[in-house]
C-alpha positions in Angstrom: 0.0 0.0 0.0 1.1 3.6 -0.6 1.7 6.1 2.2 -1.7 7.6 1.5 -3.5 4.4 2.7 -1.5 3.9 5.9 -1.9 5.3 9.4 0.8 5.4 12.1 -0.8 6.9 15.3 2.2 5.8 17.4 4.7 7.6 15.2 7.6 8.9 17.3 7.0 12.6 17.7 8.0 15.8 19.6 6.3 19.1 19.0 8.2 22.0 17.5 10.1 23.9 20.2 8.2 26.9 21.6 9.1 30.1 19.7 10.6 28.2 16.7 9.4 28.7 13.2 11.7 26.0 11.7 10.0 23.8 9.1 12.0 20.9 10.4 13.3 20.4 14.0 15.6 18.0 15.8 14.5 15.7 18.6 15.6 17.3 21.9 17.2 14.0 23.2 19.3 13.3 20.1 21.2 11.2 19.3 18.7 8.4 19.9 21.3 5.7 19.1 24.8 6.2 20.5 27.8 4.8 18.7 28.3 2.0 21.3 24.7 0.7 21.8 26.0 -2.8 21.1 29.4 -4.2 22.2 30.7 -4.8 18.7 30.1 -1.3 17.3 32.4 1.5 16.6 29.5 3.5 15.2 25.8 3.1 14.3 24.4 5.5 11.7 22.7 5.9 8.3 20.0 3.4 9.1 16.4 2.6 8.3 13.3 2.0 10.4 9.8 0.9 9.4 6.5 0.1 11.2 6.3 -3.5 12.1 3.4 -5.4 13.8 2.3 -2.3 15.8 5.8 -1.4 16.8 9.0 -0.7 14.8 11.8 -2.7 13.2 14.8 -1.7 11.2 18.1 -2.4 9.5 21.1 -0.5 10.9 24.5 0.3 9.6 27.0 -0.8 12.3 30.7 -0.3 11.6 32.5 -2.7 14.0 35.7 -2.3 15.9 37.6 -3.7 13.0 36.0 -1.0 11.0 34.0 -3.5 8.8 30.7 -2.1 7.5 27.7 -4.4 8.0 24.0 -4.4 8.6 22.3 -5.4 11.9 18.6 -6.0 12.8 16.9 -3.9 15.4 13.5 -3.5 17.1 11.8 -0.7 19.1 8.4 -0.2 20.9 8.4 3.5 20.3 10.7 4.2 17.4 13.1 6.0 19.7 14.6 3.4 22.1 16.1 0.6 20.1 17.5 -2.9 20.8 19.9 -4.1 18.1 21.4 -7.5 17.6 25.1 -7.6 18.3 25.7 -9.9 15.4 25.1 -8.8 11.7 22.2 -10.1 9.6 23.0 -13.4 7.9 21.7 -13.1 4.4 20.5 -16.2 2.7 21.7 -16.5 -0.9 21.4 -19.2 -3.5 24.4 -17.8 -5.4 27.8 -17.9 -3.8 29.2 -15.6 -6.5 27.2 -12.7 -5.2 26.6 -13.9 -1.6 30.1 -13.3 -0.3 30.5 -10.5 2.2 32.7 -7.6 1.2 30.8 -4.7 2.9 27.3 -3.5 3.4 26.2 0.0 4.4 23.5 2.7 4.3 20.4 0.6 4.1 16.8 1.6 3.2 13.8 -0.5 4.0 10.3 -0.3 2.5 7.1 -2.4 2.5 6.0 -3.2 -1.1 3.0 -5.5 -1.7 3.8 -8.5 0.5 7.3 -8.1 2.0 9.9 -5.7 3.3 12.5 -4.9 0.7 16.0 -3.8 1.8 18.4 -1.9 -0.4 22.0 -1.0 0.6 25.4 -0.2 -0.8 26.9 -3.6 -1.4 30.5 -4.5 -2.1 30.9 -6.5 -5.3 34.1 -5.5 -7.0 33.3 -2.0 -5.9 30.2 -0.4 -4.4 26.8 -1.3 -6.0 23.2 -1.6 -4.9 22.3 -4.8 -3.1 18.6 -5.9 -3.0 17.1 -8.3 -0.5 13.9 -8.9 1.4 12.4 -10.2 4.6 8.8 -11.2 5.5 9.3 -11.2 9.3 12.7 -9.6 10.2 13.8 -13.2 11.1 15.1 -14.5 7.8 16.7 -12.2 5.2 17.1 -13.2 1.6 19.6 -11.6 -0.7 18.2 -11.4 -4.2 20.8 -9.8 -6.5 22.8 -6.6 -7.1 20.5 -4.3 -9.0 23.1 -2.5 -11.0 26.8 -2.6 -12.0 29.4 -1.0 -9.9 29.8 1.8 -9.2 26.5 3.0 -7.6 25.2 4.1 -4.3 22.0 5.4 -2.6 19.6 2.9 -4.0 16.1 3.9 -2.8 12.9 2.1 -3.8 9.5 3.8 -4.2 6.9 2.2 -2.0 4.7 0.9 -4.8 4.8 0.1 -8.5 4.4 3.0 -10.8 2.9 2.2 -14.2 3.3 -1.5 -13.4 7.0 -1.2 -12.7 9.2 -1.2 -9.6 11.1 2.1 -9.5 14.4 2.9 -7.8 16.4 6.0 -7.4 20.2 5.7 -7.5 23.4 7.6 -7.8 26.1 6.4 -10.2 29.5 7.0 -8.6 33.1 5.8 -8.6 35.1 3.4 -6.5 36.2 6.0 -3.9 34.7 8.7 -1.8 33.0 10.1 -5.0 33.6 13.8 -5.7 30.6 13.9 -8.0 27.0 12.5 -8.3 23.5 13.1 -9.7 20.3 11.3 -9.0 18.9 8.9 -11.6 15.9 6.5 -11.7 15.8 2.9 -12.9 12.8 0.6 -13.5 12.1 -3.1 -13.3 9.3 -5.6 -13.7 10.8 -8.2 -11.4 13.3 -6.5 -9.0 16.1 -8.3 -10.9 16.6 -6.7 -14.3 16.7 -2.9 -14.2 16.6 -0.5 -17.1 14.7 2.4 -18.6 17.0 4.7 -16.7 16.0 8.4 -16.4 17.9 11.4 -15.2 16.1 13.0 -12.2 18.2 15.9 -11.0 21.8 17.1 -10.7 24.0 19.2 -8.4 23.4 22.9 -7.8 25.4 25.6 -6.1 26.1 25.9 -2.4 25.1 23.1 -0.1 24.4 20.7 -3.0 27.2 21.7 -5.3 29.4 18.6 -5.2 27.0 15.7 -5.2 23.4 14.7 -4.2 21.7 11.4 -3.4 18.3 10.1 -2.5 17.6 9.8 1.2 14.5 8.1 2.7 11.9 6.2 0.7 9.8 8.8 -1.2 6.5 9.8 0.5 3.4 9.7 -1.6 1.2 12.9 -1.3 -1.7 14.0 -3.5 0.6 16.6 -5.1 3.5 14.3 -5.9 6.3 12.2 -4.4 8.0 14.0 -1.5 11.7 13.2 -1.6 14.2 14.1 1.1 17.7 14.0 -0.3 21.2 14.8 0.8 23.5 17.3 -0.8 27.2 17.8 -0.4 29.4 20.9 -0.4 33.1 20.7 -0.6 34.6 23.2 1.9 38.3 24.0 2.5 38.0 21.4 5.3 36.3 18.6 3.4 32.7 17.5 2.6 29.7 18.9 4.4 26.5 16.8 4.1 23.1 18.5 4.6 19.6 17.6 3.4 16.8 19.2 1.6 13.6 18.2 -0.3 12.0 18.0 -3.7 8.6 17.0 -5.1 8.5 14.5 -8.0 5.6 13.8 -10.4 3.4 10.9 -9.3 3.3 9.1 -12.7 6.7 10.3 -14.1 8.8 10.5 -11.0 11.9 11.6 -13.0 10.1 14.9 -13.5 10.9 17.4 -10.7 7.9 19.7 -9.8 9.5 21.6 -7.0 13.1 21.6 -5.5 14.0 23.6 -2.5 17.0 25.9 -3.0 17.9 26.2 0.7 18.7 23.1 2.8 16.2 21.9 5.5 18.8 20.7 8.0 22.6 21.0 8.0 25.2 19.9 10.5 25.2 22.4 13.3 24.9 20.4 16.6 27.8 18.7 18.3 26.7 15.2 17.3 26.4 16.3 13.6 29.7 18.1 13.6 32.0 15.9 15.7 32.6 12.2 15.0 34.3 9.8 12.7 33.4 12.0 9.7 32.7 15.6 10.8 29.9 17.7 9.4 27.4 15.1 8.2 23.6 15.0 8.5 22.5 12.0 6.3 18.8 11.0 6.1 18.0 7.3 5.4 14.4 6.7 6.7 11.1 8.5 7.2 8.0 7.4 9.1 4.8 9.0 8.1 1.3 9.3 9.6 -0.9 10.7 6.8 -3.9 11.7 8.9 -1.9 14.0 11.1 0.7 14.8 8.4 3.5 14.0 10.8 6.9 12.8 9.5 9.8 11.5 11.6 13.1 11.4 9.8 16.0 9.2 10.9 19.4 10.5 10.0 23.1 9.8 10.6 25.2 12.3 12.5 28.9 12.6 11.7 29.0 9.0 10.5 28.9 8.0 14.1 25.4 8.1 15.7 21.7 8.1 14.7 19.4 11.1 15.3 15.8 12.0 14.7 14.1 15.1 13.2 10.4 16.0 12.7 8.3 17.9 10.2 4.7 18.2 8.8 4.0 17.2 5.2 1.8 20.3 4.5 4.5 22.6 5.9 7.2 21.0 3.8 5.0 21.2 0.7 4.3 24.9 1.4 8.0 25.5 2.0 8.9 23.8 -1.3 6.5 26.0 -3.3 7.9 29.2 -1.7 11.6 28.2 -2.0 11.6 26.1 -5.2 14.2 26.4 -8.0 13.2 23.3 -9.9 
């Protein structure tokens, strides 16, 4: 089902601070997940959460103390306090050629039709987009790598569009890519991907070096609401902030609105200080359509996981006022 048909009355939420006019605001008790929540972790960040059986479940990026990048399962009653497995997810794969572990990071999770689909940056002779699924967060099945290396930020739409699965992605290189635009790919079976379309490229300022899709797009009556990250190259390195755009419902490669300013940039201690300073990187969004509430999970400084809040109608109004599509 699309976001329009779902309700989430127990969405994690905190009202906007008194006296603030910010269209997006941080949870006052951030970070919600510290770097050492589980014994094996060096850092826990850039992770994905979804509603699950009246509570919440997720797939989390946990870099261990050998600095290996892998994905762990987690559960929460309220979407704020999480319990994570100390051991990584064991992916079931029928093909040893693609099933070998090299690295896994920056997951997204989405319910489509009859299961939870997981996409992530997967190591296969360089970074590419791994695709897998779970029905119950007990067994996880690795399907295939969607695209050739090099690619990152594979984000699925929450339903078929014109009969096809649709995925945003960001072609890259084998390193810490100093470039990147958002593209879209389509598939009838989640295995063979084609009909690639350009969505949008870099701009000046906070999104001048590269951009990439963030959480799963949110369906609204006016279009797909996409939160995405943008990168500026400063004299001291990359700075990751995030903003928003609105994509056409039937042709999601067509941008209707695109905010010129960022919505949130690294300004707090946990966003500015960590293994990679100056990073606010969104990977998941929970939505309650009746109230318009949105809770965004984002990584801070490639070290911890934080939470921010907004209202759909306010974001749409902000986009219309601040768009340079």
